[in-house]
C-alpha positions, 0 to 999 in steps of 0.5 A: 451956520448963522442961518442954522442958529437963527432959523433951524436949531429950534426945528430939530436940526443940529449943526454937524459941521465943526464951527472952527473954520480950520476944521471944515471945508466948503461943506456944511452938514446939518443933522436931523432924525428925518434927514433922508426925507428932508434931502428928498423933499429938498430935491423934489419940492424945493429945487435944492440939491443937497447930499445925504450922509448916513445915518442922519446928515444933510450936507450942502456944498457951498463952493465960493466960486459959484454959490452966492450968499442968496443961494445959501439963504434960499436953500435954508429958507426952503428947508425951514419951510419944509419942516415948519409945514411938515411937507417933507413928510409927504416924501417916500420913506424908501431909500434909494441908492443916492440922493 
């Protein structure tokens, strides 16, 4: 969530997960108008596997058993780069059944 605030809030992403730790689990959800394309770009171009939730959410599963801080850092850094370079726009708009 801190990386969202520092890197992504100014790029059109909104935190979709409650900030209150009592109201959230191990997932962090980010909202963006182009969430589908961003999810596909993360999978196809950045080696990050998020989950898409209709209509506009990119969901990251951050299990403390096997997700290191650097993994979260790298995933959000790659997302930031996809947006800053507009590379995600090169991914097909057509939706598939699942991300």
